[in-house]
VMD Tcl script that draws the C-alpha trace (Angstrom):
set ca {
  {0.00 0.00 0.00}
  {1.02 3.56 -0.68}
  {-0.43 6.43 1.36}
  {-0.70 10.08 0.32}
  {-2.15 13.24 1.75}
  {-4.19 15.24 -0.78}
  {-3.76 19.02 -0.95}
  {-5.07 21.73 -3.21}
  {-2.49 23.49 -5.43}
  {-2.45 26.35 -2.89}
  {-1.76 23.86 -0.06}
  {-5.15 23.37 1.62}
  {-5.29 19.86 3.12}
  {-8.34 18.03 1.73}
  {-7.89 14.34 2.52}
  {-6.01 11.12 1.88}
  {-5.41 8.65 -0.96}
  {-4.42 5.00 -0.53}
  {-3.27 2.84 -3.46}
  {-3.46 -0.93 -3.04}
  {-1.63 -3.18 -5.49}
  {-3.86 -6.03 -6.71}
  {-1.25 -8.70 -7.38}
  {1.88 -7.56 -5.53}
  {3.46 -6.49 -8.82}
  {5.38 -3.63 -7.16}
  {3.59 -1.01 -9.26}
  {5.35 -1.86 -12.52}
  {3.89 -0.95 -15.92}
  {0.65 -2.86 -16.45}
  {0.02 -3.28 -12.71}
  {-3.54 -2.87 -11.47}
  {-5.19 -2.36 -8.14}
  {-7.70 -0.46 -6.08}
  {-7.65 2.90 -4.41}
  {-9.58 4.65 -1.69}
  {-10.08 8.33 -1.01}
  {-10.87 9.78 2.39}
  {-12.11 13.38 2.26}
  {-10.96 14.99 5.50}
  {-10.43 18.72 5.96}
  {-11.22 21.48 8.38}
  {-14.02 23.92 7.58}
  {-11.71 26.69 6.33}
  {-10.06 24.35 3.80}
  {-13.45 23.03 2.63}
  {-14.68 26.58 2.05}
  {-11.47 27.58 0.27}
  {-11.75 24.65 -2.20}
  {-15.47 23.80 -2.57}
  {-15.28 22.11 -6.00}
  {-12.27 19.98 -5.10}
  {-13.80 19.12 -1.72}
  {-17.05 17.96 -3.36}
  {-15.18 15.66 -5.78}
  {-13.19 14.05 -2.96}
  {-16.27 13.72 -0.77}
  {-18.21 11.95 -3.54}
  {-15.33 9.57 -4.29}
  {-14.98 8.81 -0.57}
  {-18.36 7.11 -0.71}
  {-17.23 4.49 -3.26}
  {-15.35 1.32 -2.38}
  {-14.71 -0.17 -5.82}
  {-12.37 2.39 -7.37}
  {-9.63 0.92 -9.55}
  {-6.34 2.05 -11.05}
  {-3.89 0.77 -13.63}
  {-0.32 1.73 -14.34}
  {0.76 3.09 -17.70}
  {4.50 3.73 -18.30}
  {5.16 6.69 -15.96}
  {1.68 7.46 -14.61}
  {-1.36 5.81 -13.04}
  {-4.87 6.05 -14.54}
  {-7.66 6.28 -11.96}
  {-11.12 4.89 -12.69}
  {-14.50 5.34 -11.04}
  {-16.81 2.56 -9.82}
  {-18.06 2.01 -13.42}
  {-14.44 1.68 -14.66}
  {-14.49 5.05 -16.49}
  {-11.20 6.95 -16.44}
  {-11.65 9.97 -14.15}
  {-8.11 10.92 -13.29}
  {-4.40 10.51 -13.42}
  {-1.58 10.36 -10.88}
  {1.92 11.30 -12.02}
  {4.73 11.97 -9.55}
  {3.24 14.25 -6.87}
  {0.40 15.50 -9.09}
  {-3.15 14.19 -9.06}
  {-5.95 15.18 -11.40}
  {-9.51 14.02 -10.74}
  {-12.59 15.10 -12.69}
  {-10.68 18.05 -14.23}
  {-9.48 19.31 -10.84}
  {-5.82 19.36 -9.79}
  {-4.29 18.33 -6.48}
  {-0.84 17.88 -4.95}
  {0.13 14.67 -3.18}
  {2.50 14.15 -0.27}
  {3.78 10.58 0.11}
  {3.12 9.42 3.68}
  {4.17 5.79 3.19}
  {7.45 6.06 5.08}
  {6.03 8.23 7.86}
  {3.13 6.04 9.03}
}
mol new
graphics top color blue
foreach p $ca { graphics top sphere $p radius 0.5 }
foreach p [lrange $ca 0 end-1] q [lrange $ca 1 end] { graphics top cylinder $p $q radius 0.2 }
display resetview
């Protein structure tokens, strides 16, 4: 598992992202798995980023979100397996909104 905090581009904390590898393939090209989003922010951050907050809150309610690895990025899919986002390095895009990720894997 890989853990990230999710922040807005102007550094408002909005939640967490966890990637789970389906077949222990160490996230190589072609790997697949599931992910979960936990929307968690204080009121000031929610109000500062209402559109981004709403997207994360809606995705938090789903438990069958999948991802697959392409060369140097990860495609993120919704519960119906439609591509809704992309993760590349510390950048996350979901439903046309942009976020910054902070890798928490080594700190937990």
